[in-house]
N, C-alpha and C positions, 0 to 999 in steps of 0.2 A: 279175405283169413289171412294176408301175407302178415298185417300187422298183430295178431294175436299170440301171445308166449304160448308156448310149448307147453304138452301136461307137466311135464317136472318141473319146470317152473313155477306153473300157477301152484303142484301141491306142494311145493316148498314154501312159496307164501304163505299158504293157507294153514300149513302147517306150525311156522312161527305164530300166528295171531291165533291159533286153538291152545299153544304154551304159553301165551300171555305178553306177547311183544303186540308193544305198537304199531298202527301203521306209518311211523314217520321212521321205527328203527329196523324195520321190513324194509322200506324204502331205500335206505341210504344202506343196508348191509347185503342187498339184492341186486342193487343199482338198477331199480324200477322206480319210474315216476309214483311221486304218489298220488297220483292222480291213476293210474292203473290200478296201486292198490286198490284203493278206493272205489272204484270197479267192479274188480272183482269180489270185494266184497261186497258189494250188494248180487250180485247176478249169484255168490253163493249163497248168497240170505236166502234170496227170491227160491231158487232150487233145492234147498232144504228146507225151508217151511211148505214148498207146496210134497216133495217127498213123504214128512213127516205126516204131513195132516193127510194123505191117502193111505201109508204106510202102517202106520200104528194105530189101527182095528182093530175088535172084534179079542181085547187083551186079553188072560186067562189068570187074573190074579187072585192073590187069596188077600194079601195084605197091600194095603196104600198108604200112602203118608203123606201129608201136603205140607206144604210153609211157604211163607214170601223173602226175600232177599231184599237189602233195601240199595237203593244206588240211585242217581240225577242225572238230569243229562242239563246243558249249560250254565244249569247254575241251583243250585239249593234252593228249597219254596222259599226261603226268608229273603231271598236274594233276586230273587224274579221280580221284581218290582222294579227294581234299580238299575237294571240292564238297561246300557244303552241301546242296543239292538235287541228286537224282541223276538227270541224264536221259539216258533210251534213245538209245544209239550215241554218245553224248560221245567226244569223243577224233580221233586220225587217222583222217582221210576222203582214203580216193585218190580220183583219181577216172583211172579207165583210158581210154583213146583208139586208137581204129583208123581212120584214115584214108586214104583215097583216092591216092596221092601226085600222079596225073594232075588228077582233077578237084579234087581236094581236098574232096572228100566224106566226112562222118566217117560211117562205117559203124556202130561199135558205138561205145557206150560204158557204166561200170557203176562205179558208188560201193559205197566196201567198203575193206575191209582191204589189204593188200599180198602177201598168203599165199599160200600153192599153192590152197588151195581157189577162190578169189576170181580169179586167173590161170586156173582150169580154164572157171569159170564164163562169163567173159568173152571165152575165146578158143574156148570152143564155140559162143559166141554169132557172132563173127566170122566164125567157117567157115561157118555154117546161113544167113551172110546174103551170100557171094559166090556166084557162076555158073560160075564154073571154078578151072581153078589159078593162084597168084599165087606173086608174090615178096616173102618177110613177111621184114621187118627189125624186130628190136627192140634193145635197150639188150641190159648184160649181166646185167641181173636174173635169176636164179637160176630161180627161178617158172615162168620160162618154158620150161627146156631140154624137161621133160616134158608140161607142157600143152600145147604145140602138138602131140607127135609124135600126145597122145590125140585132138585136135580133124581135124586133116588126114589123120592117116597118114602114107603118105612122098607123098601128092597134094599136096605143097608145095615150092616153092626156100627154105629157110628159112637168115637169117643175123644173128648175131648183131654189134651194132657197138658198140664200147664205149673212150668216150673215155677219156684218160690224164691227169691233172692234175696239176701240179708245184707248188711251197710257193712263196707269196709269196716276193723278196727281202727286201724292206723290210717286211714285215708291217703293211702300211695296208689289207689288204683288211676290210671288215667281215666279218658272218654272214651275210648276205645277196649279198656277191661272191664271188660263186666264184675259187679259183684259174684259174691261166692253163690252158688247154688247150696241151699240150706234142704232143699225137700222139694217132692213132686206133688201135684194132684190130681187122679185121675178121674175124671167124670163121665160113665155112662151115660150118652144122650137119647139116641136109637137102637133097638134089636137088644142082640145080646152079644156085643163084644167083648171078645175073653181078653181079660185082664192082665194076663200074661204079654200079651203083643199091645200094647195099649203103651204107645213110643213115638217118636222122632229124630231118633240118632240117627238114620237111613238120610232122612229127607236133610238132619240138618248137616250133616258129614257130607252131603252134595252142596248146600249153601258153602261151605269153605273152599269144593273144589271149583265152583262157580268164581269165587273172590279170586282164589289165586290163579284160576286159568284164563282170567278176561282183566286183561289190561285196563279196561274201561268199571273196574269193580275196584282198585286199588285207593284204597284213603290216603289221605293228605298230597297228595298229587296233582295236576292240571292235564290227566291222561284219562278224564271222565268227557263221557261222549258228548260232544256238539250236536248233534242231530239223533233225536229220537229214533228215527228209521236206522241209521246205523247201528245202533243200540242195539235193536231189536233183530239186525242182519246178521251182526257180530252172535248173540245166542241163540238165532237160529243153526247157525252152522257149527256150535261149540254143543250144541242137542243132539245133533245129527251124527256128528264126530263120536260123540259120546256112547252114543249108543250103538252103532254098526259099526264102527272104526278102532275101537276101542277093546282092549285086551284088557278083562277084568283080572285083577289079579289074582282073589281068592274063588271065582269061579272058573277060572280057566276059558274065559269065553268071553262074547262080546254082552253085554245087555239083551240085545236084541235076538241073537242067537239060546241066548238064557228064557224070553219069554216066549219064545216058539215065532216069532216074529220074521226072523230072516234064519239062514240056514247055509251062513255064509259069514266069515270075518273080511270086511271091507276093508278096503284102505282109503289115503285121499287120492290118487287117481281118482276113483271111481266116483269121487263127489263131485271132482273136474268134469268125469263125463256127465253128470248129470245138470251142468253147466251149457256143457254141451248140447247135450239130446233138447232143453229149452230155447237154445240160439234159434235164431230165424237164419233157413236154407238159402245159402246165395241163391240167386237169378243164374241161367245161362251167360257165360261170358258171351259180351257186345249187348245185353240186353237193351233194351231203349223204350223210352216209350212216346209213341206216335204224335206229333204236333198235331192239335186242332187246326184244321185251316179257317 
């Protein structure tokens, strides 16, 4: 254990990562090798994914909003065929998220494609983590229509909100500036959703947080993820930090506390503790394997 960084140094590195710094920037500032930063991210991602899976269950929510945010791994989908060195998982990487509109807790997340199979896996996971009937709102993505019924049956009040965009008259907007929203369409799909609460504002704001706080989601740079595993590790770290360690400004507590999942505001040292709890325990000093004769 002598070669392991101390808790404060590891907490510093992880804090930099969740605030949007790249691994190489973290390496330069902290004086720690890039391999050490990379390994710490893997360890933190695995520990956080396990903690989220075990802890964020039985959530007593009333209103849940779902959406997807785009990024890519190694290369954009159109450029994957031309890659000199193929990479597993290269191409578009969609992050599916479900948020409790009241506590702001991230209930579930999934990284993958945007098709029906991923939509079904995601919605099954959302349903498994809820303790009661909820009002569910998504955008108009067609993949949701069948999978929501498959995951919840009739035990959900489900609606879709579709935003209608117009064309910009003076043509000055760029590729990454959406056209002006000229209206919305609310469609009730299942059950009896309250029309006043059919919206996706909170999950869309969460998408903005993800893009601003994760260097891997920054557009028009070379900071995109080179491995899909690291993409997922970073998101696992980010979501556990957001749920359990970050004081929500309007709630005056963490989302996990507001949702009743936790009774304590955690910190990054606690996440380092999750890593250490999963690490293999060292054997007794001087232990050796007896050679077979």
